[in-house]
C-alpha positions in Angstrom: -18.6 -58.0 -49.1 -15.2 -56.3 -49.4 -17.0 -53.2 -50.7 -19.2 -53.1 -47.6 -16.2 -53.5 -45.3 -14.5 -50.7 -47.2 -17.5 -48.4 -46.8 -17.7 -49.2 -43.0 -14.0 -48.5 -42.6 -14.3 -45.1 -44.3 -17.2 -44.2 -42.1 -15.3 -45.1 -39.0 -12.3 -43.1 -40.2 -14.5 -40.1 -41.0 -16.1 -40.3 -37.6 -12.8 -40.4 -35.8 -11.5 -37.5 -37.8 -14.5 -35.4 -36.8 -14.1 -36.2 -33.1 -10.5 -35.3 -33.2 -11.3 -32.0 -34.9 -13.9 -31.2 -32.2 -11.5 -32.1 -29.4 -8.9 -29.8 -30.9 -11.4 -27.0 -31.1 -12.3 -27.5 -27.4 -8.7 -27.7 -26.4 -8.0 -24.4 -28.2 -10.9 -22.8 -26.4 -9.6 -24.0 -23.1 -6.1 -22.6 -23.9 -7.7 -19.3 -24.7 -9.6 -19.3 -21.4 -6.4 -20.1 -19.4 -4.5 -17.4 -21.3 -7.2 -14.8 -20.6 -7.2 -15.8 -16.9 -3.4 -15.4 -16.7 -3.7 -12.0 -18.2 -6.3 -11.0 -15.6 -4.2 -12.3 -12.8 -1.2 -10.4 -14.1 -3.2 -7.2 -14.3 -4.5 -7.6 -10.8 -0.9 -8.3 -9.5 0.4 -5.2 -11.3 -2.4 -3.1 -9.9 -1.8 -4.3 -6.3 2.0 -3.7 -6.6 1.8 -0.1 -7.9 2.5 1.4 -4.5 6.2 1.7 -4.0 7.7 1.9 -0.5 9.0 5.4 -0.7 9.9 6.8 2.7 7.8 9.6 4.1 8.8 11.3 7.4 6.3 11.2 10.3 6.6 11.4 14.0 5.2 9.7 17.1 1.9 11.2 18.2 0.7 8.9 21.0 -0.8 10.3 24.2 -0.3 7.0 26.0 2.6 7.7 28.4 3.2 4.0 29.0 4.7 3.7 25.5 4.0 2.8 21.9 4.5 -0.8 20.7 6.4 -1.6 17.6 5.2 -5.0 16.1 6.7 -7.4 13.6 3.4 -7.3 11.5 0.0 -5.6 11.7 -1.4 -6.9 15.1 1.7 -9.0 15.3 4.2 -9.6 18.2 5.8 -6.7 20.0 9.4 -6.3 19.0 10.1 -2.9 20.7 8.6 0.1 22.4 8.9 3.9 22.1 8.4 5.8 25.4 8.3 9.6 25.5 9.8 11.5 28.4 10.7 15.2 29.0 14.4 14.6 28.5 16.1 12.9 25.6 13.1 11.1 24.3 10.8 14.0 23.8 10.1 13.3 20.2 10.7 10.4 17.8 11.3 10.8 14.1 10.0 7.9 12.0 10.1 6.9 8.3 6.9 5.4 7.0 7.3 2.9 4.1 4.0 1.3 3.4 0.5 0.7 4.8 -1.9 -2.2 5.4 -5.3 -2.1 7.1 -4.5 1.1 9.0 -1.0 -0.1 10.0 2.1 1.6 8.8 5.4 -0.3 8.2 8.3 1.8 9.3 12.1 1.7 8.9 13.7 -0.3 11.6 15.8 2.7 12.6 14.0 5.3 14.7 15.7 8.6 15.8 14.9 11.0 18.6 16.6 14.2 19.7 20.1 12.8 19.5 20.0 9.0 19.5 19.0 6.2 17.2 17.2 3.0 18.0 17.1 -0.2 15.9 14.3 -2.7 16.2 13.8 -6.2 14.9 16.9 -6.4 12.8 16.3 -8.3 9.6 12.5 -8.2 10.1 9.7 -5.7 9.7 8.4 -3.0 12.1 4.8 -1.8 12.2 3.0 0.9 14.1 -0.7 1.8 13.9 -1.4 4.9 11.9 -3.5 6.4 14.7 -0.4 7.0 16.9 1.7 8.6 14.1 1.5 12.3 13.1 2.4 14.5 10.2 1.8 18.2 9.6 1.1 20.2 6.5 3.6 22.7 5.1 1.3 25.2 3.4 3.0 28.0 5.5 2.1 30.7 3.0 -1.6 29.8 3.2 -1.4 27.7 0.0 -4.4 25.6 -0.7 -3.6 21.9 -0.8 -5.7 19.6 -2.9 -7.0 16.3 -1.5 -7.3 13.7 -4.2 -9.6 10.7 -4.6 -6.6 8.5 -5.5 -2.9 8.8 -5.0 -2.5 10.5 -8.4 -2.4 14.2 -9.3 -4.7 13.4 -12.2 -7.4 12.0 -9.9 -10.5 13.9 -8.9 -10.1 16.6 -6.1 -12.3 15.6 -3.2 -11.4 18.4 -0.8 -9.0 21.2 0.1 -6.7 22.1 3.1 -6.6 25.9 3.2 -4.6 26.3 6.5 -1.7 24.5 8.3 -2.8 21.3 9.9 -1.0 19.5 12.8 -0.9 15.9 13.9 -2.7 14.4 11.0 -2.9 10.6 11.4 -2.1 8.6 8.2 -4.9 6.2 7.2 -3.0 4.8 4.2 0.1 5.2 2.2 1.0 4.7 -1.4 4.4 5.7 -2.7 4.8 9.4 -2.1 1.2 9.9 -1.1 -0.6 9.6 2.3 -4.3 9.4 3.0 -6.0 11.5 5.7 -9.3 12.5 7.1 -9.6 16.3 7.4 -12.7 18.1 8.4 -14.8 15.1 7.5 -13.2 14.7 4.1 -11.0 11.7 3.3 -8.4 12.0 0.6 -4.8 11.7 -0.6 -2.1 14.3 -0.2 1.3 14.3 -1.9 4.5 14.2 0.2 5.5 17.7 -1.1 2.9 19.2 1.3 3.8 17.1 4.3 6.2 17.7 7.2 7.3 15.0 9.6 9.0 17.2 12.1 6.9 18.4 15.0 9.6 20.8 16.3 10.1 23.0 13.3 8.9 23.7 9.8 10.1 21.8 6.8 11.8 24.0 4.1 
């Protein structure tokens, strides 16, 4: 009788040990899944955050004489307005910082021919890219490469072989801006851009 009870106890202990081992294996597999997921999330976050907010000079290029709205977010509330006239406010010089869905975040300080205006202190300022302009600075007829990505090593998708005026930025990433030129959409480095509509950029 005692021998039978001993055998049953051993079997029960063996069974519990096997279950515990299996649970440990499943737990380790789950930990690996979570670790892998965390790595993927970190890679995605790193990829999204690669575009630094380097300033690129642009200018206001809006034919609407009633003025251009400055908003606190893409499609957000209006926090200011730029109105051109034929006196002091002939041109506005703007610094583009980043882009989102066709909108460009700009520095809060905007200058014109001799004055400076501050908007939404402590908050953000956004203007749609379609009312901003920038020229190319290939004054010696240099050929500018348009790239598939904001990277000199990326594929060349087009060329700009003459000076261009009033290009509207579609996107921005660090020191690069994206434009559509003669049906071709690509990225151009800041070194070939001029944000002054009144004179050339040396």
